[in-house]
C-alpha positions in Angstrom: 28.4 -46.4 7.7 28.5 -50.2 7.7 25.9 -51.3 10.1 24.8 -55.0 10.2 21.7 -56.3 11.9 23.8 -58.0 14.6 25.0 -54.6 15.8 21.4 -53.8 17.0 21.0 -56.8 19.3 19.1 -60.1 18.9 15.6 -58.7 18.7 16.3 -56.3 15.8 18.5 -58.9 14.2 15.5 -61.3 14.0 13.2 -58.5 12.7 15.6 -57.6 9.9 16.3 -61.2 9.0 12.5 -61.8 8.7 12.2 -58.9 6.4 15.2 -60.1 4.3 13.8 -63.7 4.1 10.5 -62.6 2.6 8.8 -59.3 1.8 5.6 -60.7 3.3 7.2 -61.0 6.7 8.3 -57.4 7.1 7.2 -56.3 10.6 5.9 -59.8 11.4 6.1 -61.3 14.9 9.2 -63.3 15.7 8.7 -67.0 15.3 9.3 -69.4 18.2 12.9 -70.3 18.6 13.9 -73.7 17.1 17.1 -75.2 16.0 16.9 -78.4 14.0 19.5 -80.5 12.3 19.7 -78.4 9.1 19.6 -75.2 11.2 22.6 -76.4 13.2 24.6 -77.1 10.0 23.7 -73.7 8.6 24.5 -71.7 11.7 27.7 -73.5 12.6 30.8 -71.3 12.5 28.9 -68.0 12.3 29.8 -66.7 15.8 26.3 -67.4 17.2 25.5 -69.0 20.5 22.8 -71.7 20.6 20.0 -69.4 21.8 20.8 -66.8 19.2 21.0 -69.4 16.4 17.6 -70.9 17.6 16.0 -67.5 17.3 17.5 -66.6 13.9 17.1 -69.9 12.1 13.3 -69.8 12.0 13.4 -66.2 10.8 15.3 -67.4 7.7 13.0 -70.4 7.2 12.4 -69.8 3.5 16.1 -69.4 2.7 17.0 -72.5 4.6 14.1 -74.7 3.8 15.1 -74.9 0.1 18.2 -76.8 1.0 16.7 -80.0 -0.6 16.5 -78.4 -4.1 19.8 -79.8 -5.2 18.5 -83.2 -4.2 15.8 -83.1 -7.0 18.2 -84.0 -9.8 19.8 -86.7 -7.6 17.2 -89.3 -8.4 17.4 -89.2 -12.2 21.2 -88.9 -12.1 21.5 -91.8 -9.8 19.3 -93.9 -12.1 21.2 -92.9 -15.2 24.5 -93.4 -13.4 23.5 -96.9 -12.3 22.6 -97.8 -15.9 25.6 -96.2 -17.6 28.3 -97.2 -15.1 27.3 -100.2 -13.1 25.7 -102.4 -15.8 28.5 -102.2 -18.4 31.1 -102.6 -15.7 29.2 -105.6 -14.3 29.2 -104.1 -10.8 27.4 -106.4 -8.3 23.8 -105.3 -7.4 24.9 -105.3 -3.7 26.8 -102.1 -4.4 23.7 -100.3 -5.6 22.5 -99.1 -2.1 26.0 -97.8 -1.4 26.1 -96.0 -4.7 22.6 -94.4 -4.2 23.5 -93.4 -0.7 26.7 -91.8 -1.8 24.9 -89.8 -4.5 22.2 -88.7 -2.1 24.7 -87.7 0.6 26.7 -85.7 -2.0 23.7 -83.7 -3.2 22.4 -83.2 0.4 25.8 -81.7 1.3 25.6 -79.4 -1.7 22.1 -78.4 -0.7 23.0 -77.6 2.9 26.1 -75.7 1.8 23.9 -73.7 -0.6 21.4 -72.9 2.2 24.3 -72.1 4.6 25.6 -69.6 2.1 22.2 -67.9 1.7 21.8 -67.8 5.5 25.2 -66.2 5.9 24.4 -63.5 3.3 21.1 -62.7 5.1 23.0 -62.4 8.4 26.1 -60.5 7.4 24.9 -58.2 4.6 25.1 -54.5 5.8 21.9 -52.6 6.3 20.6 -50.4 3.5 18.5 -47.4 4.1 15.7 -48.8 1.9 15.2 -51.9 4.1 15.2 -49.8 7.2 12.5 -47.7 5.6 10.5 -50.9 4.8 10.7 -52.0 8.4 9.9 -48.5 9.7 6.6 -48.5 7.8 5.6 -51.7 9.7 6.8 -50.6 13.2 4.0 -49.0 15.3 5.9 -48.1 18.5 7.0 -44.4 18.7 10.3 -45.3 20.6 11.1 -48.0 18.1 10.4 -45.7 15.2 12.7 -43.1 16.5 15.4 -45.7 16.9 15.0 -46.9 13.3 15.2 -43.4 12.0 18.5 -43.1 13.9 19.7 -46.3 12.3 18.7 -45.1 8.9 20.6 -41.8 9.4 23.7 -43.8 10.5 23.5 -46.1 7.5 23.3 -43.1 5.1 26.2 -41.2 6.7 29.8 -41.9 5.9 32.4 -41.6 8.6 35.8 -42.6 9.9 36.4 -46.1 11.2 36.7 -44.9 14.8 33.4 -43.0 14.7 31.7 -45.9 13.0 32.7 -48.3 15.8 31.4 -45.9 18.4 28.1 -45.5 16.4 27.7 -49.3 16.4 28.3 -49.5 20.1 25.8 -46.7 20.8 23.1 -48.3 18.6 23.5 -51.6 20.3 23.3 -50.0 23.8 20.2 -48.0 22.9 18.6 -51.1 21.4 19.3 -53.0 24.6 17.8 -50.2 26.7 14.7 -50.0 24.6 14.2 -53.7 24.7 14.7 -54.1 28.5 12.8 -51.0 29.6 9.4 -52.4 30.7 6.2 -50.6 29.8 5.0 -50.0 33.3 1.5 -48.6 33.8 0.2 -47.5 37.2 -3.3 -46.5 38.3 -3.5 -43.6 40.7 -4.2 -44.9 44.2 -4.4 -43.2 47.6 -1.8 -45.1 49.5 -2.2 -42.9 52.5 -5.8 -43.8 52.8 -5.0 -47.4 52.5 -2.4 -47.2 55.3 -5.0 -45.5 57.5 -7.5 -48.2 56.7 -4.9 -50.9 57.6 -4.1 -49.1 60.9 -7.8 -48.8 61.7 -8.3 -52.5 61.0 -5.4 -53.4 63.3 -6.9 -51.4 66.1 -10.3 -52.9 65.6 -8.7 -56.4 65.7 -6.9 -55.6 68.9 -10.2 -54.7 70.6 -12.2 -57.5 69.1 -13.1 -60.2 71.7 -13.9 -62.9 69.2 -10.6 -64.6 68.2 -11.8 -65.7 64.7 -13.1 -62.2 63.9 -9.9 -60.6 65.2 -7.7 -62.9 63.0 -9.9 -62.1 60.0 -9.4 -58.3 60.6 -5.7 -58.8 61.0 -5.4 -60.6 57.7 -7.5 -57.9 56.0 -5.2 -55.2 57.5 -2.1 -57.0 56.2 -3.6 -57.3 52.7 -4.5 -53.6 52.6 -1.1 -52.6 53.8 0.6 -54.9 51.3 -1.5 -53.4 48.5 -0.3 -49.9 49.5 3.3 -51.0 49.6 3.1 -52.8 46.3 1.5 -49.7 44.6 4.2 -47.4 46.0 6.9 -49.7 44.6 5.2 -49.8 41.2 4.7 -46.0 41.2 8.4 -45.6 42.0 9.5 -47.9 39.1 7.0 -46.1 36.8 8.7 -42.8 37.5 12.1 -44.3 36.9 11.1 -46.0 33.7 9.5 -42.7 32.5 12.7 -40.8 33.3 14.8 -43.4 31.4 12.5 -43.3 28.4 12.9 -39.5 28.3 16.7 -40.0 28.5 16.7 -42.6 25.7 14.8 -40.1 23.5 17.4 -37.5 24.3 20.2 -39.9 23.5 18.6 -40.7 20.1 18.2 -37.0 19.3 21.8 -36.3 20.3 23.0 -39.2 18.1 21.1 -37.9 15.1 22.5 -34.4 15.7 26.0 -35.9 16.0 25.6 -37.7 12.7 24.7 -34.5 11.0 27.7 -32.8 12.7 30.0 -35.6 11.6 28.8 -35.2 8.0 29.6 -31.5 8.3 33.0 -32.4 9.9 32.0 -30.5 13.0 32.3 -33.6 15.3 35.1 -36.1 15.6 35.3 -39.7 16.8 36.0 -38.5 20.4 32.6 -36.9 20.4 30.9 -40.1 19.4 32.8 -42.0 22.0 31.2 -39.8 24.6 27.8 -40.4 23.1 28.4 -44.1 23.0 29.4 -44.0 26.7 26.2 -42.2 27.6 24.2 -44.8 25.7 25.9 -47.6 27.5 25.0 -46.0 30.9 21.4 -45.7 29.8 21.3 -49.3 28.8 22.8 -50.4 32.2 20.2 -48.4 34.0 17.4 -50.0 31.9 18.7 -53.5 32.4 19.0 -52.8 36.2 15.4 -51.5 36.3 14.1 -54.5 34.5 15.9 -56.9 36.8 14.6 -55.0 39.9 11.1 -55.2 38.4 11.4 -59.0 37.9 12.7 -59.5 41.5 9.8 -57.4 42.9 7.3 -59.3 40.8 8.7 -62.6 42.2 8.5 -61.2 45.7 5.0 -59.8 45.2 3.8 -63.2 44.0 4.4 -64.8 47.5 1.4 -65.2 49.8 0.6 -62.0 51.7 -0.4 -63.7 54.9 2.8 -65.8 55.1 5.1 -62.9 54.6 3.3 -60.7 57.1 3.0 -63.5 59.7 6.7 -64.0 59.5 7.1 -60.4 60.5 9.0 -59.4 57.4 7.6 -56.3 55.6 7.6 -56.2 51.8 11.1 -55.1 50.7 11.5 -51.8 49.1 12.9 -51.2 45.6 16.1 -49.7 47.2 16.6 -52.9 49.2 16.2 -55.1 46.1 18.6 -52.9 44.2 21.1 -52.9 47.0 21.0 -56.7 47.2 21.6 -57.0 43.5 24.6 -54.6 43.8 26.0 -56.7 46.6 25.8 -59.9 44.5 27.6 -58.2 41.6 30.4 -57.3 44.0 
């Protein structure tokens, strides 16, 4: 099947572009986004938005940075041309800067066009099983390795155009799900004991005759209660992320089985359409979970005392998700 790096999302696009640009950069970290003047010329007209172009251009630095090579013969040619053409024709010396600028601009255009062609080939060349294997050797994550193995199987298998399109969509959805699914870790914590401690502190504050001591106990109770709520939210998101990870692994296994069935002509394009739809659903859930985690992280970063003093308890994950759904509607 014809799979290009762009089908796998921007993160994998950058990784494969790095590997194509230089064998020494296989599996390397993505460089910082940057889009200079030459990068803009090289990426123009390649169906890339500015943020994608800024991420991809540094990954192809070696291919693009040699744009000045055609300029090297410009200096001797301009000197020879000025001697051969301008002196016998008695051209005024005032035209020499214009002549040299024209020659330099011509060769610079040739160099940028040459770099642009190399950049396009790196972007648009279909994936080969060998380059997937090279990146697979440098990929440590088990989930990412399973995904690359699926990509390699897809590249090796022929298939009808309809099934090929569904495979590309499924791969893109799975890549998005893996990228957005956060690696959430949680430490076991007895939240029931924390809530009891908070309640005991509140009762102690209510009976404390000294105002300063009572306020200190109340703040401590709010902090303990907030810790319990935050941990419960994190634990819930951890369970959801773990379930989605298991589902992604199942989707990858189903896709690999489907590719083998397609090769044996035991599965048609409609079957892959269903697999692609399931992959899109998983990606949607992963993106939603990542967005909820970001919203909760922003809420948890607010001062504990201010939120509790306002009489507003920490919002639950269901409340955040519901608010996000209302904004979508």
